[in-house]
N, C-alpha and C positions, 0 to 999 in steps of 0.2 A: 504493500499500500504505499501510496505517497501522500505527503502532508504539505500544506502551505500556511504560512504564518501572515495573518492580516492584521495591521497596527492602525490604531487611530492616529489620524493624521492632522486633522484641523477641526475647527468648529464651523458649521455652515450656519447655524442659527442657535440662539438661546432664549429661554424663556425663564422669568422669575416668578415664583409663586410666594405664598405666605410662609412656607416652610422650606421650599425647594428651589433649586436652580437646575434646569434640564437643558443639556447640550445635545444637539443633534449634530453628529461627528462624521465628517468625510473619513474614509478609509484609504490606507495605502495597501494594494493587493495586487496580485498578478492578473493578467487578462482572463485567466480561467476562472476567476471569482466574479460573481455578480456584484457589479457596483451598487452601493447603497449608503444610507446613512445609518448609523447605529446611536442609540441614546446611551448617555452618560448622565446620571442624576445623582445630585447631592441633597441630602436630607439634613437640615440642621437641627439637631436634638437640643442644643444648648451652646454657650460660649465656648466649651472645651470638648465637645462630642458631635460628631457628624457621621453619617452613612454615605458610602460611596457605591454606586451600582453601574455597572456595564452590561447591556443585554445584547448579546450576540444574535438572538432570534426573538426580538421584541414582539412579534406578532403572536407568539403563543407563550408568552410569560405569563406566569401565574404567581399569586402570593403563596409562600410555603408557611405551613403551621409550625415548622420547627427550623432551627432551634427557635424556642419562645422568647421573643425580645419585647421587653416593656420599657419603651422610651419614655413613657409618661412618668415612671419611678423616678426620673432625674429631677422632676420638680424644677427644670431651669427654663428660662425663657429663650424661645429660639429666635429672638430678634437678630437680625443682621443688616448690613448695608452692602449694597453692590455698585461698583463703580467700574467703568471701562476706561482705560488710558493705554494708547499706544498699543492695540492689540492684545492687551491683557485684561482679563476680568478679574477683579479682586473681590473677594467675599469676606467682609470684615465682621466676626462674631463678637467682637469686643476683647476676646482673649487670643484669638487666631486670626491670621490672614491666610486665606487659601487663593492662591494666584493661579489661573488658568490661562495658558496661552490660547489665543483664538486662531491666528494665522498658521501658526504651527504649535500643535498641541503640546502643553507642557502641564504640569501639576506641582505646585510647591506648597507646603504648609509651614508658616512661620509663627513665631511668638509674636503677638501684636505689640507688647511693651518693648521687647529687646531687639525684634527684627532678626533673630537668630532661626536659621532653618532647622525645623524639627523633622520633617519628611520631605522627600523629594523623589519623584519619579525618575529613574536612570533613563536617559536617552542617548548617553554619550559614553560608551565604555569599549573603545576599538583596540584591536591588537595591532601589531605594527604594519599589517597588510591593510588596515582600516576596516576589518570585519568586525561587527558588533558581538561581543561575547553573550550579551543577554537580550532578551526580547522585552521591549517597552509594552505599554498597555495594548492590549488587542486579543486576538483569539486564533485558534488552529483548527483547520479544516483538513479532514482526512477523507482520501479518495475510498469509496467502497464499490464494489461490483462494476469496477473499470471506467467509472464515469461520475455517479453522482458523489456529492461531497456532504459530509456531516460536520458539525462543531464537535470538537472533542476536549477542547481545553480552553479557558479563558484566564488571563493573569496579567501580572505586570512585572516589573523590575523596579527597584529602588537603590538610591545611593546609599552606601555605608560610610560613616564618618570613620577616619583612621583609628581613634580610640573607642568606637562605639561598642557596647556589649548588648547581647541579646539573651533573653529568658523566656523560660515557659514552654509553650506548645504541649503542654499536658505533663504527665508523669513520664518524663525521659530519663532514663538510666545512664546516658552518655554524659560528657562534660556539661557541668552546670552552665557555663557560658556557651551559647549554642554557635558562636561565631565561628565560621570555618566548617560548619555542619550542613549536611544535607539530610532533610527529614522526610520521609513519606508518611502522612497521617492517615493510616489505614490500620484498624484494629487488627492484631495478629497475636496469637498466643507466643510470647516471648521464649517460653520453656527456660525460664531464668531472667536474670536482671543484667545480663552483661553485654546485650547488644542493643541495636538501633530500634529493634521491635519494640511496642509498648501496648499496654492495656487501655490506657488512659490518654488517648490522643484528644487534645483539645486546641483547636486552630486560634488561639489567642497567644501573643507574644509581647513582651515588654522590652523596650529599648531604653539605654541610659541616656539617649536623646530627650528622654521625657514623655514618652508616649506609649500607649498599649493599642494593639490592632488585633480585633477579631474578625477573622474571614468567616463571613455569615453564609454557612453552606452546611450540608451533611455528606457531600460527595467527598471523594478523595482529594486531600489537599497536599501539595508538594511544596516544600521550602527549600531554598539554597541560600543559607545565610553566609555567603561570601567564599563557598568552596570553588565554584567556577571562576570566580574573579573577586579577590579581596576588596575591590571597590565596589561590588554590586550584590545585592539580595533579590531574590525573585520569590514570588508566591503565585501558585497556580492552581485552579479547580478542574477536576474532570467534569465539567458542566458547561452549558452555554451561558451561564450567569457568573459574573464575577463581582462579589459585593463584600464591602467590609465595613465595620464600624471602628471609628477612629477615637480614641480617648486620649485627651491631652492632660497631663498632670501640672507641671513635671513631676510631682513627687509620686512615686509608685503607690502609696498607701492611698492617695485620693483616686488614682486610676482604678485600683482594685475595688475600691467602694462603688464607684460609678459603674465599673464592668459588671459587678455582682448584682447592683441594682436593675440593670438591664437584663441580665441572663438569668437572675434567680439566688436568692440566699437561703442557706439551711435554716430550718428551725432548730432552736436549742435541744439537742439529744437529751434523752431521759438521764438523770444523775447518775444512776447504777451502771450506765454503759461506760462511764469514765473508770469503773474499776478494773481490775485484772481479769483478762480472760485466759482461760486454760483450755489448751486443745492440743491434738495430734491427729495425724492420718492413720489410724482413728481409734477411738475407744469402740470396742466390738461387741460389747455386752452392757446391760444394766449394772452387773455386778462389777465390771472394771471401772464403768463411770463412777459409782458411788463409792469404791474405793478411793478413788482419787479425790473426790469431794471430802471424804473423811480425813484423808491424808494431809490435805490442804489446812483443814482446821486444826488437826494434830500438830502440824509444824509451825502453827501461827502465821501462814502466808496469806496475807489480805488478798481475797478474791471474791469476784461477783458473778461471773458468767463462766458456764461449762459449755463446750461447744462439742457437737456430734457431727463427723463428717460422713461419708456415705453409708457406713454400715447400720444406720438407723433404719435403712429400708433394706428390703429384700435383695439378695444376690441377682445381679443382672436385671434389676427392675428399678434402679435410679434413673430418672426421678419421676416416679409415680406418685410420690409424696404419701406413701402408705408405710406405717411402722411394720418393722420385722419384729412381730410379738414373740418369736421364739427367743431372739437375743434380747429383746427389750420388752418383756412382759408387763402388762398394766402400766402403760406409759403414763396415763393420767395420774395415777398413785405416785409413780416415780417422780413426776414433774412437781407434785404437791410437797412430797418428802424433802426433795431439793430446795424448794422455796422456804420451808421451814427452816432450813440451815442457812439461809439467806443467799441461795444461789439461783440464778436464772439461766434457762436452757436456750441455747441457740442451735439451729438446724441447718445443715448444708442442703443446698439445692443447685441445680442448672436448669435452663430452660428447653432441654432436649428431652422429650417423652419416648421412652423405649419401645421399639416394636415388641409385640407379644404380651403387652400389658393391657389391662382393662382400659387405663387411661388412653393409652394409644388409639384402641378401638373406638372409644368415645370420641375423641378429638378428630379422629379421621373421617369418622360418620358425619360429625357436626361442622367440618370444615374449619377446625380451629387451628390448622398448621400452615405455615408458609408453603406455598406450592412451587413445583418445578417448571411452571409455565404451561403445563398440559391440564392444569386443574387438579393433578395429584399431590398429596404431600411429599415435600422434598426430603426424601430418606436418605440419610447419609450413615456410612459404616463409621466406626470408631469415634464416635461422637464425643465420648468423654470417658467417666470412670467404668472401666472394663471394655472389653472388645464387642460392642454391640451395636445395633443399627437404632436410629431414633430420627424423630422429626421435631423441628422448631416450632414452639408456640408463636402465633401470629399476633402480636401485641398491637397491631393496627385494628384488629377486629374487635369491637367493644364486647361482643358475646364471649369470644375467646378470653379476653381479659378477666371477664366476670367468673367464666368456668376456672380459670387458674387462680383467682381469688378466692373461690369458693373452697379450693382444695387446701388453701392456707387457712381459712377461716376455721375449718374443724380443728386443725392443730393449735391455732391460737386459742381457741375456746377450751382446748385441753389444759392450757397453762403456757406454751412456748411463748417467749418474748421476742424473738428476733430470728431472722433468717440470713445465712451467709449467702448472698446471691453470687454464686461462682459463674464463670465464663460469661458468654454473650459476644464473643468475638468471632463466631463462625459462620456468619451469613453469607452464602455464597452470592456473586454478582448477578447471576441469572436467576435468583429465586424472586418469586412474585409474591406480593403481599395483598391482603384485602383492599387496601387503599389505592391499589392500582400501581404502585411503585414497585420498581426491583431493587435488587440488592446494591446496585451502583448508588443509589442515594439513601437505602436504608441501612446498609452494613454499619456505618459508624453510628448511626442513631438507635440502632437496636438495643444496646445495653441500657440507655436512657429509659425506654419505654419499658424494658424488662424490670429495672430497678423501681421505676414509678409505680408499676402495679403492686408489686410485693410491699414497697413503702407505704403505699395507700391502704391496703388492707390490714396491716399491722395496726395503723392509726384507726381504722375503722372499727376494730375489734377491741384493741387495747387502749384506745384512746388518743386523741392528736398528740398528747404530750409525750407517748410512749412510742411514737412512729420512729422506725429505725430500720436500717438494713446494714449488712457488712459486705459492702460491694467491692467488686474488682475492676470492671472496665467502665469507662466513662466517656462522655463527649460534652460538648457545650451545654452547660445548665445543669449537669449531673451534681453539680455541689447542693442542689437543693434536696438531695435524698442521701444524707448522710447515714453510714460512714464509709470511708474506702480504705482498703489496705492494698500493699505493694505487690502482691503476687507471690512468686516463687523464686526467691534468691538463693543463690549457692550458700552452703553452710560454711563460709570462708571470710576472711577479713575483705576480700573484694566484695563479696556478696553483701556484707554489712554496710561497706561504703556505697555501693550502687543503690541499696534500699535508701540511705539517707539522701543521696542526690535526687533519687526519683521523688521522695517526699517534699523536699525543698522546691523542686520544679513544679510539682502539682499545687504546692502552696502559692506559687506565683501565677497559677493557672485558675484560681478561684476555688479550690479544693481546701475547706477549712478544717476539717477533720480527717486525720490521715494516721495510718498505723502500718504494721509490717510484722513478719514472722519473726518473732524473737528466736535467735539461733540459726536462722536461715531454714529452707524447706526440705531439700533432698539431702538423705543421709544424715549422719551424726556430727554435729560440729565438736571440735575440740572443747575442752572445758574452759580454756581462756577465751575462745570466740564466743561460747555461749554466755559466759560471765560478761564479758565486755558488752555484748549484744543486749543483754538483760538490763544492764545500767541505762544504756541509751533508750531501749524500748520502754522501760518504765517511766522515762522522763519524755516520752512522746505524747502527742495530744490524747492517743487512745494506745492501749496495751494488750497484746495477745502473745502467748506462746504458741507455736504451731510447727509442726514439721512431719516428714515421714516416719520419723522415730520419736521415742518419747521426749518431751520438752518439760517435764516437771523438774523443778529445781535439784531434787533429791537424787536425780538420776545422774547428777555430775559431781557428787562427792559433798562432803560436809562443808568445806569452805565455800563452794559455790552456793549451796543452800543459805549459808548466813549471809552471804553478800545479796543473794536475790532478795531475801527477807528484809535486809536493810533497806534497799532501794524501793521494795514494794510498799514498805512503811513510809518511806519518804514520798512516795506518790500519794498515798492515802493522806498523809499530813497536807499535801499541797492541793488536795480536792477543792476546798474553797477557791483557791487561785485559779485552777483549771477550769472550774465551773464558771468562775467570773468571766474568763476569756471565751468559754462557750457562749455566753450571753452576748459578749460584744461581737463574736463572729456572727450570731444571728441578727444583731443589729446593723453591722457594718460590712459583713462579707469577709473582714480580715482574718486570716488563719491563725489557729493557735501555735502551731510551729511555724517559725518565720525565719527566712535567711536572714543573715545579718545585713544584707545590702537593702532588704526592705525597710529597715529603720535607720540605716546610715548609708544612704544612697549615694551622698556627696564624697564619702571615703572611697579613693581608689584602691586602697589595700583589702577592701572586702568585696570587691566587684566579681572575683572568682572563687570566692570562699565557700566550700561546700562540705567541710569536715568539721564544722561546728555551727550551732544555730541558737535562736531565741525561742525560749518558751514563753509565750506573751511577750511583753516589752522588757521585763524585769529581770529574769533569769537567763543566763547565758549557759550553755551546755556544751561541752567539749569532749565527745566521745573518744575513747582511747582503742586504737587500731593494733594494739601490741599486748603481748601478756603484762609486761611491766616496763618501767624505764622512765622516760621523760616526755611529757607532752608540751609541746609549743601551742600557746594559746594566744591568739590576738584578741585584746580588748579594745573595742572601739572608743569614741569620744565620752569623756566623763570620768567618773571614778566607779570603782568596782570592788566589792567585798567578797573574798573566797568564803564559799559557804561553810567549810568545814573549820578552817583555822580563825576566821574572822580578819584576817589580814587584808589591808587595803592596798590596792595598785591604781595608779593612774591610768588613764586610757590613752588610746591611739598609740599602742605599742605592744610588742610580743613579749610574753613572760614564759619562762620554763617552769614546768611543775613536775615535781617528782611523782610518780604515779605507781603505787603498789597495785596488785590485782584488785583490792578492794577500794580503790580510789579512782574516781573519775571527777575532773575539775568542773565545779559548777561556781558561778559567780552571781552575785546579786548586784543590781545596778543602785549605785548610791543615789538618793533622793527618792526612793520607792518605798512603798507599804505593801507587803505581801501578806495576804489573808491565810490563814492556815487553821489546822484544828489538831488535836490529839488523834493519831491513827487508830482507826478500828479494823476489824476483820472484814467488814463489809461496809459498802457506801451507805450512809445514814440520810434518809430523805430530809427535806426542809433546810432550814438555817441551823448551824451547828447550836447546840445549848451553850456550848463553851467555845467561843470563837476566839482566835489568837491573831493579832495584827503586828507584823514585825517590820518595824520602820529602820531604815538606813539612811541617816541623814546626809544631805550633800549641801554645803553652804546654809548649815542650820535649818534645812527644810527637806520635807518628804511628802509625797502624795501618792495615791494609788486608788483602785476601785475594788468594790466588793459587791458581788450579786447576792442580794439578800432575798433568799427564795420565798420565804414566808411573805415578806412585804412586796415581792416581785418588783423590786426597785434595784437598778445599778447606783450604788451610792458612791460619793466622792469623799474620800479620807484624806485629811491634811494633818500634818505634824509640823510645827514650827517653834524654834527656841530662839527667844529675844529678850535682852535686859533680864537675864536670870529667870525667866518664866518659859515653861514648855507649854504651848497650847495644842490640844488635839480636838479635832472635830471628827466625829465618827460617822457622820452623816446620818445618824439616828438608827444604827443597827438594831435588829430586834432580838439577837441573841440574849439569852438570860445572864450569861456572863461573859465580859469581853476582857481579854488580858492583851495589854499594848506593850510591847517591848521595844524600845528605841536603842540603838546602837550608837555609842559615843555620845551620849548626852549627860550633861551634869548641871541641871538647873536648880535653882532655889525653891521654886514654886511649880506646881503642876495643876493646870486647868483642862478638864476634859468636858467637851459640850457645854461650856460655860460654868461648870461646876469645880469648885476648889477642891483638891484631893489633899490628904494628909501624909506627910512622910512618915514611914515607920523603918526599924531596923532590918525587917526581913518577913517574908511570907505575907504580902499585902492581902487584904481582904477588899471587898468592893468599897470605893470611895478612898483608897490609899494606894501609896506608892513607895517603892524603894529603889536604891540605886547605889553603884559603887564607883562612879565616874567614867565607867566604859559601857556599861549596860543598865538600863534603867526599865523597871517593871512596874505598869500600872494596872489596876484592876477596876473594872466597871461594872 
């Protein structure tokens, strides 16, 4: 087959609407291409946000339901001014100037205040022979059947600044900075986390030039972020429409907040889901599951969720969503007894229904499966767990969705709390859906619809505040269905590093709640790998042990067990802090686990940093990728207190920390207030009866936030020392008892919420305080 590239050449005419500017563009094309104009339309959503769209076949263009974009959520004025000077049309939004060349097409986005170029279409990147290395805005037509031509691809090229860094594009396990990489956004089973294949392809990237760009499609997206030419990036879509939504910050935090406002934000997950999840592939009987539950409590390992992988269903019948009652007799009684011990139950599934089951017969008869184009279910061999054949549930068919929900509804009514929605990456391109679309546009969207259906039914049965999945694959907007985990990493240091990189990448792509398999997936990790992974995993937004061999900490010896217990207790101590950031994520879309560049964007030292991270804004975690030795930790701007020793360090420098196997560097930002509680064996609902607020002063001040569950309020907490007086405003917490500790404070008087407190020698009671010049304790 031959293909021809057609580029946008000039503007024949333009029209200005209330919120749009439409350009009818001439094209530059070979004689074999029908000469015509193609539309390019800009829709202004607000001063810093707009949508760009090129239609190669405008006569048949239709509005797509996915991804769901809610531009109204920005609550921004779309006012703009349009001027034409010397064959350039300038659209001024107040924050941006978008300049479009009319006589010769060009497209440049600049900051309206500084005139600095933010984004520019690349039209001049020649080699020494004058041949252009990249294709500018346009589309590709391919010859079929010896003469007719169809549009196979649309896209554009854009300039890359010499020092520009690129992030995101979903949960990618390759280098954190995408510069120099080529990425094909098409869900594939990676079979590990060491390749360019990915479960969570999200066509949204961030640039250190201060913008975020979402390619608005569900079709295959291809990026070249400077691999073909270091001067140029390209993005293309396997479709006859090329559209993107442009978000200008320049702060990344602002971009992510507006991006998630448009594409969807997660609800705050239930509090118990932030406890430790214990799992393996897999517990094969009720007896084995209950023995693990008993051992967790006997060893005083805080835990809230036990997970069953495929063996809860009958052999060669996953996923018909029917219990194997030989291995798991009386499941409802089992779930009830686990709940009495404060354990929730999670069940594994995938969307492939096996041939030979009653579920398959019912689904095939009712037409609930994706078809092969002839009207028959698209049956595939070796679809998942075990060597068997199965068909995919069609989540574009409302009746199929209800059928799938009903199968979950029965399990939820038995007491199941959550489902691990595995897979979702296997839709063939020639598959046909009930909505008339094929796998070419449904492949990437499929996991969104799959997770949405399961998430919804959990909320319908258990209540909206309990809605939750543990999902693997994702596309634009999937962050609205928390939570996500990072697939199947190797049981190695490289696997651990790749898991962290993938999570940091997902965090910059809208995924607010993210976890990974502690210890790695395939095989048995060394004791050192397991222990180090547990330290980092237990200080992720969510925490689960999982793998093909046992992942319970006692399987790795007494030292590993003790270290695991220590960090699990630290996690449970920090639940008020984690849950506060869960509420912040629900309100803003900002992730719980944060790459350091998200908070310190102007510091070049962190632009490629992917081996340490922030938990919220105030806690810096530096996982250790060796058994023992020294860990280099970069501390960004400000002052930082080492969590164990209390030693303070100035920021914007690298420090060397000695790390035995039980030590992982954790730093608390000076100027912060971190809410905590005494750790328990399971997550306690509501506001802690005994709340602890730990303040680390910076220039005699500290502030923080606390989500008060009982009051359903995000409270602001401030601490300030001046003129011998320490003043604390708790924001009106509803805890029965609040203990406030302040590092390095030495006041003469203490006032909390306007009430004078009395100094005592030790063991303060409510209304009293004590201190030794380095640590002050107040009880309210």
